[in-house]
KEGUKE-361595 format. One line per 4 residues: for each residue x, y, z of N, C-alpha, C. Coordinates in Angstrom, 1 decimal, padded with zeros to 4 digits. Example, Ala and Ser with C-alpha at 12.3 -4.5 7.8 and 13.67 -1.06 7.14 Angstrom:
<recs>
013.2,-005.7,007.8,012.3,-004.5,007.8,013.2,-003.3,007.8  012.8,-002.2,007.1,013.7,-001.1,007.1,012.9,000.0,007.9
</recs>
This chain:
<recs>
-010.8,-019.0,016.7,-012.9,-018.9,016.3,-013.0,-020.5,016.3  -014.0,-020.9,016.3,-014.4,-022.0,016.5,-014.1,-022.6,015.4  -013.3,-023.0,015.1,-013.1,-024.6,013.7,-011.5,-024.0,013.5  -011.4,-023.1,013.9,-009.6,-022.1,013.2,-008.9,-023.3,012.9
-008.6,-022.9,011.5,-007.2,-023.9,010.9,-006.1,-023.3,011.5  -004.2,-023.7,011.5,-003.1,-023.7,012.3,-003.2,-022.6,010.4  -002.0,-021.2,011.0,-001.7,-021.1,009.8,-000.7,-021.5,009.3  -001.1,-021.5,007.8,000.1,-021.9,006.8,000.9,-020.9,006.5
002.2,-021.1,005.6,003.4,-021.3,005.5,004.2,-021.4,004.6  004.0,-020.8,003.2,004.1,-021.4,001.5,005.6,-020.8,001.5  006.5,-021.4,001.2,008.0,-022.1,001.7,008.2,-022.1,-000.3  009.4,-021.2,000.1,010.1,-021.6,-001.9,010.7,-023.2,-001.6
010.4,-023.6,-003.3,011.1,-024.5,-003.6,010.7,-025.0,-005.0  011.2,-026.1,-006.1,010.8,-026.1,-007.5,011.5,-027.5,-007.8  011.4,-027.5,-008.9,012.0,-029.2,-009.9,012.9,-028.2,-010.2  014.0,-029.3,-010.5,015.4,-029.0,-011.0,014.6,-028.8,-013.0
015.6,-027.7,-013.3,015.4,-027.9,-014.6,015.0,-028.8,-015.5  014.1,-030.1,-015.9,014.0,-030.5,-017.0,014.2,-030.7,-018.4  013.6,-031.3,-019.3,013.8,-031.3,-020.3,012.4,-031.5,-020.3  011.4,-031.2,-021.8,010.1,-031.3,-022.2,010.7,-032.7,-023.2
008.8,-033.3,-023.2,008.6,-033.6,-025.0,008.8,-032.9,-025.7  009.9,-033.8,-026.6,010.2,-033.1,-027.5,008.8,-032.7,-029.6  008.1,-033.5,-028.8,006.9,-033.3,-030.0,006.2,-031.9,-029.5  006.9,-030.9,-028.3,005.9,-030.0,-027.8,006.8,-028.8,-028.5
006.6,-028.1,-029.2,007.0,-026.9,-029.6,007.3,-025.8,-028.7  008.5,-025.6,-029.0,009.4,-024.8,-028.0,008.4,-023.4,-028.6  008.1,-022.4,-027.6,007.9,-021.0,-028.1,008.5,-020.0,-027.2  009.5,-018.9,-028.2,010.2,-018.1,-027.6,009.4,-017.1,-026.7
010.5,-016.8,-025.1,010.1,-016.3,-024.4,011.4,-015.2,-023.4  011.4,-014.3,-023.8,012.4,-013.9,-023.2,012.1,-012.7,-021.5  013.3,-012.7,-021.0,012.3,-012.4,-019.7,013.5,-011.4,-019.6  013.1,-010.4,-018.8,014.0,-009.1,-018.6,013.8,-009.2,-016.7
014.7,-009.1,-016.1,015.0,-009.3,-015.1,016.2,-009.1,-014.8  017.5,-008.6,-014.6,019.0,-009.4,-014.1,018.9,-010.2,-012.6  017.9,-010.3,-011.7,017.7,-010.9,-010.6,017.2,-012.3,-011.4  016.7,-012.2,-011.7,015.9,-014.0,-011.6,016.7,-014.5,-013.0
017.0,-015.6,-012.0,017.6,-016.2,-012.3,019.3,-016.9,-012.0  019.0,-015.8,-011.3,020.3,-015.9,-010.8,019.9,-016.3,-008.6  019.7,-014.6,-008.3,019.3,-015.0,-007.1,017.9,-015.1,-007.2  016.5,-015.6,-007.8,015.4,-015.6,-007.9,015.0,-017.1,-009.0
014.3,-017.9,-008.6,014.1,-019.0,-009.7,013.7,-018.0,-011.3  014.5,-018.6,-012.3,013.4,-018.5,-013.6,011.8,-019.3,-013.4  011.3,-019.2,-014.1,009.5,-020.2,-014.1,010.4,-021.2,-015.0  009.9,-022.5,-014.4,009.9,-023.6,-014.4,009.1,-024.4,-014.3
008.3,-026.1,-015.7,007.9,-027.4,-016.1,008.3,-027.8,-014.3  007.3,-028.2,-014.5,007.6,-029.4,-013.1,008.1,-030.7,-013.6  007.6,-031.6,-014.4,007.7,-032.0,-015.5,007.6,-032.1,-016.5  008.1,-033.0,-017.3,008.5,-033.5,-019.1,006.8,-032.5,-018.9
006.4,-033.6,-018.7,004.6,-033.6,-019.3,003.8,-032.3,-018.7  004.6,-031.4,-018.0,003.6,-030.1,-017.6,003.4,-029.1,-018.6  002.0,-028.9,-018.2,001.7,-027.6,-019.8,001.8,-026.8,-019.1  002.1,-026.1,-017.7,002.2,-024.8,-017.0,003.6,-024.8,-016.7
004.7,-023.5,-016.6,005.5,-023.4,-015.7,005.2,-022.5,-014.2  005.9,-023.0,-013.3,005.5,-022.2,-012.1,005.4,-020.4,-011.8  005.0,-020.0,-011.8,005.2,-018.6,-011.9,005.4,-018.4,-009.6  006.8,-018.0,-009.1,006.7,-017.8,-007.8,006.4,-016.2,-007.5
006.8,-015.9,-005.8,006.3,-014.8,-005.5,007.9,-014.2,-005.7  007.7,-012.7,-006.3,009.3,-012.0,-005.6,008.8,-011.0,-004.6  008.7,-011.3,-003.1,008.6,-010.0,-002.7,009.9,-010.2,-001.8  009.6,-009.0,-001.1,011.1,-009.1,-000.5,010.5,-009.5,001.4
009.2,-009.0,001.7,008.8,-009.3,003.1,007.8,-010.6,002.8  007.9,-011.4,003.5,006.3,-012.2,003.6,005.8,-011.7,003.9  004.5,-012.1,003.4,003.4,-011.4,003.7,002.1,-012.3,003.9  001.1,-011.9,004.4,000.1,-012.9,005.6,-001.2,-012.5,005.1
-002.1,-013.4,004.5,-002.9,-013.2,003.7,-004.1,-014.1,004.9  -005.0,-013.5,005.6,-005.8,-013.7,006.2,-007.3,-014.7,005.5  -008.6,-015.2,005.9,-009.3,-016.1,004.8,-009.9,-014.7,004.7  -010.2,-015.1,003.1,-011.3,-014.0,002.6,-010.0,-012.4,002.2
-009.0,-012.6,002.4,-008.2,-011.2,001.7,-007.6,-011.7,000.8  -007.3,-010.5,-000.1,-006.2,-010.9,-001.2,-005.7,-009.9,-001.6  -004.2,-009.5,-002.6,-003.3,-009.7,-002.6,-002.6,-009.2,-003.8  -002.1,-008.3,-004.3,-001.6,-008.5,-005.4,000.0,-008.6,-005.2
000.3,-010.2,-006.1,002.1,-009.9,-005.6,002.5,-010.1,-006.8  003.7,-009.4,-007.0,004.8,-009.3,-008.3,005.6,-010.8,-007.9  005.7,-011.5,-009.8,006.5,-012.1,-009.8,007.9,-012.4,-010.1  008.3,-010.6,-010.2,009.5,-010.2,-010.9,009.9,-010.3,-012.1
008.7,-011.4,-013.3,008.6,-011.1,-014.8,008.6,-010.4,-015.6  009.2,-009.6,-016.3,009.0,-008.6,-017.3,009.1,-009.3,-018.0  007.7,-009.8,-019.1,008.0,-010.7,-020.3,007.8,-010.2,-022.4  008.9,-011.1,-022.7,008.1,-011.1,-024.8,007.6,-011.8,-024.7
006.5,-012.7,-025.4,006.6,-013.4,-025.3,006.3,-013.6,-026.8  006.7,-014.6,-027.9,006.8,-014.5,-029.1,004.8,-014.2,-029.6  004.6,-013.3,-030.6,004.0,-013.0,-031.0,002.8,-013.7,-031.7  001.8,-014.0,-032.0,001.2,-015.0,-031.9,000.5,-015.7,-031.0
001.1,-015.8,-029.3,000.9,-016.6,-028.1,000.4,-015.7,-027.3  000.4,-016.2,-026.5,-000.3,-015.5,-024.6,000.1,-016.1,-023.4  000.4,-015.2,-022.5,000.8,-016.5,-021.3,-000.5,-016.8,-020.5  -001.8,-018.0,-020.2,-002.5,-018.0,-019.3,-002.4,-018.3,-017.8
-002.2,-017.4,-017.2,-001.9,-017.7,-015.5,-003.5,-018.4,-015.0  -003.0,-019.4,-014.1,-004.1,-020.4,-014.2,-003.8,-020.0,-011.9  -004.5,-020.7,-011.5,-003.8,-021.4,-010.3,-003.4,-023.1,-010.2  -002.4,-022.8,-009.4,-001.7,-024.3,-008.6,-003.3,-025.0,-007.8
-003.6,-026.2,-008.5,-004.6,-027.0,-007.6,-003.7,-027.5,-006.6  -003.0,-027.7,-005.8,-002.6,-028.3,-004.8,-002.8,-026.7,-004.1  -002.1,-026.1,-003.8,-002.8,-024.5,-003.2,-004.4,-024.3,-002.7  -004.8,-024.2,-003.7,-006.5,-024.7,-003.6,-007.5,-025.7,-003.1
-006.3,-026.8,-002.5,-007.1,-027.7,-002.1,-006.5,-027.9,-000.9  -005.1,-027.8,-000.9,-005.3,-028.0,000.7,-005.1,-026.4,001.8  -004.8,-025.4,001.4,-004.7,-023.7,002.0,-005.9,-023.2,001.1  -007.1,-023.1,000.1,-007.4,-022.8,-000.2,-007.2,-020.6,-001.1
-006.0,-021.4,-001.4,-005.2,-020.3,-001.7,-005.4,-020.4,-003.6  -005.8,-019.5,-004.0,-006.2,-019.1,-005.9,-005.7,-018.2,-006.6  -006.1,-017.6,-007.4,-005.6,-016.7,-008.7,-006.8,-016.3,-008.8  -007.1,-015.1,-008.5,-008.5,-014.6,-008.9,-008.5,-014.1,-010.4
-009.5,-013.7,-011.5,-009.4,-013.3,-012.7,-008.2,-014.4,-013.6  -009.0,-015.7,-013.8,-008.8,-017.4,-013.8,-009.3,-017.6,-015.0  -008.8,-017.6,-015.9,-006.8,-017.5,-016.2,-007.0,-016.2,-016.8  -005.9,-015.4,-016.4,-005.4,-014.5,-016.8,-004.3,-014.6,-017.5
-004.4,-013.6,-018.8,-003.5,-013.3,-019.9,-002.7,-012.6,-019.6  -001.4,-012.6,-020.4,-000.2,-011.7,-020.4,-000.5,-011.7,-022.1  -000.2,-010.7,-021.8,-000.6,-010.3,-023.5,001.1,-010.3,-024.3  001.0,-010.3,-026.0,002.6,-010.8,-026.0,003.1,-009.0,-026.4
002.4,-008.0,-026.4,002.3,-007.1,-026.8,003.0,-006.3,-024.8  002.6,-007.3,-023.4,002.6,-006.3,-022.5,004.2,-006.7,-022.2  004.6,-005.1,-021.5,005.9,-005.6,-021.0,006.5,-005.1,-019.2  004.5,-004.8,-019.1,005.0,-004.8,-017.7,005.9,-006.0,-016.5
005.7,-006.1,-014.8,005.6,-007.1,-014.0,004.8,-007.6,-014.2  005.0,-009.0,-014.1,003.5,-009.9,-014.4,003.2,-010.1,-012.6  002.2,-009.8,-012.3,002.1,-010.1,-010.7,000.6,-010.6,-011.0  000.3,-011.5,-009.9,-001.2,-012.1,-009.9,-001.7,-011.9,-008.6
-003.2,-011.7,-009.0,-004.4,-011.8,-007.6,-004.3,-012.6,-006.8  -004.1,-013.1,-005.4,-004.1,-014.1,-004.7,-004.9,-013.9,-004.0  -006.3,-014.5,-003.6,-007.0,-015.1,-002.5,-006.9,-016.3,-001.9  -007.1,-015.9,-000.9,-007.3,-016.9,000.8,-008.7,-017.1,000.7
-008.9,-018.4,000.2,-010.4,-019.2,000.8,-010.6,-019.9,001.5  -009.3,-020.1,002.3,-009.1,-021.0,003.4,-010.1,-020.9,004.7  -009.7,-021.1,005.2,-010.4,-020.9,007.1,-009.3,-020.8,007.6  -008.1,-020.2,007.4,-006.3,-019.8,008.4,-006.1,-019.0,007.8
-005.4,-018.5,007.8,-004.3,-017.0,007.3,-002.7,-018.1,006.6  -002.9,-017.9,005.7,-001.7,-017.9,004.9,-000.4,-017.1,005.1  000.6,-017.7,004.8,002.2,-016.9,004.7,003.0,-016.8,004.2  003.0,-016.1,002.8,003.6,-016.0,002.1,004.9,-015.6,001.4
006.1,-016.8,001.2,006.9,-016.2,001.2,007.7,-016.1,000.0  009.2,-015.2,-000.1,009.5,-015.0,-001.3,010.2,-015.9,-001.9  009.4,-016.8,-003.4,010.2,-017.7,-004.1,009.1,-019.1,-004.1  007.9,-018.6,-003.0,007.3,-019.6,-003.0,006.1,-019.2,-004.3
005.9,-020.6,-004.7,005.1,-021.5,-006.3,003.8,-020.6,-005.7  003.1,-019.8,-006.7,001.7,-019.6,-006.6,000.7,-019.8,-008.0  001.5,-019.9,-008.5,001.3,-020.0,-009.9,001.2,-020.4,-010.7  000.7,-021.3,-012.2,001.3,-021.9,-012.9,001.3,-020.8,-014.5
001.4,-020.9,-015.1,001.4,-020.1,-016.8,001.1,-020.9,-017.6  000.6,-021.4,-018.5,001.0,-021.9,-020.3,000.8,-020.7,-021.4  002.0,-021.3,-021.5,001.9,-019.8,-023.8,000.8,-021.6,-024.5  000.0,-020.7,-024.8,-000.8,-021.1,-025.7,-001.1,-019.8,-026.9
-001.2,-020.8,-028.0,-002.3,-019.8,-029.3,-002.6,-019.4,-029.0  -002.7,-017.8,-030.0,-004.1,-016.8,-030.0,-004.3,-017.0,-031.6  -006.0,-016.6,-031.5,-006.5,-017.0,-032.9,-007.3,-016.0,-032.5  -007.8,-015.2,-033.4,-008.4,-013.3,-033.5,-009.2,-014.1,-034.4
-010.7,-013.5,-033.7,-012.0,-013.6,-034.5,-012.2,-012.2,-035.7  -012.9,-012.5,-036.9,-013.1,-011.8,-037.7,-014.6,-012.0,-037.5  -014.8,-010.3,-036.9,-016.5,-010.0,-036.7,-016.9,-009.6,-037.8  -018.3,-010.1,-038.2,-019.1,-010.5,-039.4,-020.6,-009.5,-038.6
-021.2,-008.6,-038.5,-022.2,-008.5,-038.2,-023.9,-008.7,-039.4  -024.3,-009.9,-038.6,-025.4,-009.8,-039.4,-027.2,-010.3,-039.0  -028.5,-010.2,-039.7,-029.0,-010.0,-039.8,-029.6,-010.6,-038.9  -029.5,-012.1,-038.9,-030.0,-013.2,-038.0,-029.0,-013.8,-037.8
-029.5,-015.3,-036.9,-028.5,-016.2,-036.7,-028.7,-017.9,-036.9  -028.6,-019.0,-037.8,-029.3,-019.5,-037.7,-030.0,-020.6,-036.6  -030.6,-021.6,-037.0,-031.6,-021.8,-036.1,-030.7,-023.3,-035.3  -030.6,-023.2,-033.7,-030.0,-024.3,-033.3,-031.1,-025.7,-033.2
-031.2,-026.7,-032.7,-031.6,-027.2,-031.2,-031.7,-027.2,-029.7  -030.2,-025.7,-029.3,-030.3,-025.4,-028.1,-031.3,-024.4,-028.2  -030.8,-023.4,-029.3,-031.4,-022.6,-029.7,-030.9,-021.1,-028.0  -031.9,-020.5,-027.3,-031.5,-020.1,-026.6,-031.5,-020.4,-025.5
-031.0,-021.9,-024.6,-030.9,-022.3,-023.9,-029.6,-022.1,-023.2  -029.3,-021.5,-021.7,-027.6,-021.4,-021.3,-028.2,-021.7,-019.9  -026.6,-021.5,-019.6,-026.9,-022.1,-017.4,-027.0,-023.4,-017.8  -026.3,-024.4,-018.6,-026.7,-025.9,-017.9,-026.6,-026.7,-019.2
-025.8,-027.4,-020.3,-026.4,-028.3,-021.3,-027.6,-028.3,-021.6  -028.7,-028.0,-021.5,-030.0,-028.3,-022.1,-030.7,-026.7,-021.9  -029.9,-025.9,-020.5,-031.1,-024.6,-020.4,-032.4,-024.6,-019.5  -031.9,-025.7,-019.3,-033.7,-026.2,-018.0,-033.0,-025.7,-016.8
</recs>
């Protein structure tokens, strides 16, 4: 159609294994899949300062996402995340900017007690079809501490200057 852009193909690729900032605490993350790390890349941090590790498409065949189309894409990872932590799945900003490709349900949560395959709900918001190939880096996962709320039912809440204002910083 008029103004349509050429199709884009996302290829595998990623950084070498790099050391991270020693001030950052390591959290235990166990991966169950004999192919991951052998014929499929382990999740990896792109730089020493990266908060998120790249998650890749574990596809047997390439898939094409047309503009507006979404697809559930496996990462091939089954994880055991240390109790008290979660995996937050987030889009990669470069894919969003260049191709309109993003992850829905963002940030997605991988709970510490989830043992199924981590999958990504990817959508093409761009103007051209995008072909996704095995190993393409589609998302990133940040490991974050989880705090649990202690709920208390009360008859009223204390007043604040903001009050009921919402949908903007001042509610206007």
